[in-house]
C-alpha positions, 0 to 999 in steps of 0.5 A, a space after each residue: 472475505 474468502 478468496 472465492 468471493 474476490 472480484 478479480 480484474 484481468 488486464 490483457 490485450 490478447 483475447 486468447 491469453 485472457 480466456 486462459 486466465 479467466 478459465 483458470 480463475 473460474 476453475 479455481 472457484 472465482 466467479 467474479 472475473 472482469 476482463 479489460 483489453 485496453 490499457 487506455 485510462 486504466 486507473 479510472 477504469 480500475 477504480 470504477 470496477 473496484 477489484 480485490 486483485 488485479 492480474 495483468 498479462 503482458 507479452 513484454 512489459 516496457 517502462 511506460 507500462 510499468 510506470 502506469 502500473 506504479 501509478 495504479 498500484 499507488 492509487 488503488 493499493 491492491 494485490 497485483 500479479 503480472 504475467 510476462 513472456 520474457 523479462 530481465 532482472 531490471 524489469 523484474 526490479 522495476 515491476 516490484 518497485 511499481 508495486 507488483 506483488 507477483 511477477 511470473 515469467 513464461 508461466 501462464 498455464 491454467 492450473 497455475 493460476 490459483 496458487 499464483 493468486 494465493 501467493 499474490 494476495 499473501 505477499 501483498 498482505 505481508 508488504 502492506 502490513 510492513 508498510 503500515 507498521 513503518 508508517 506507525 513507527 514513523 508517526 510514533 517517532 515524530 510524536 516522541 520528538 514533539 513531546 521531547 521538544 515540549 518537555 524542553 520548553 516546559 523545563 526551560 520556561 518553568 524550571 521543571 524536571 523532565 519528569 515534572 514536565 511530562 506529568 504536566 503535559 499528561 495532566 493537561 492532555 487528560 484535562 482537555 481529553 486530548 492525546 499527549 502528542 496533541 498537547 505537545 504539538 500545540 505547546 511547540 507551535 505556541 512557543 514558536 509563535 512567541 519566539 520561545 
């Protein structure tokens, strides 16, 4: 999907600011722009619209709004750019913790919209890639621990070396068309049930 094919949702309670954003997005070649002015039932409305990017413009974000953005960003996993008129370090940190990809203070000008959207998407993609890599690493570590426990059970119960225990797990996995970690998990679970 090219940046020009993006569906962009603008959330702004101020019609004038929303029109500036909408004009900037259209001038940047984004024709699929939806504007909503109400924060009420925001998550449901965002899910119905299904945007690729969310742009929220607030005069002065408060903790309630940031908490709502945290819930939204966790649920929809989309790039979020937030424009604010004033801020402080704690609000910036809270916004970033809430999943906001780009936080722009006093920067709402039509000509800045396109580069800000580009940066927002790039930053979201980079953070999302890191999050996926972290989840994958955690999963691999958990699998390794289960495999080590299963090898230990086999070594103790059958008097096998570590290498022999792993070969047995691998052969069983191939015979059953399963992953080694799945066989190991089954063995650990069975050993737990049998008190082993």
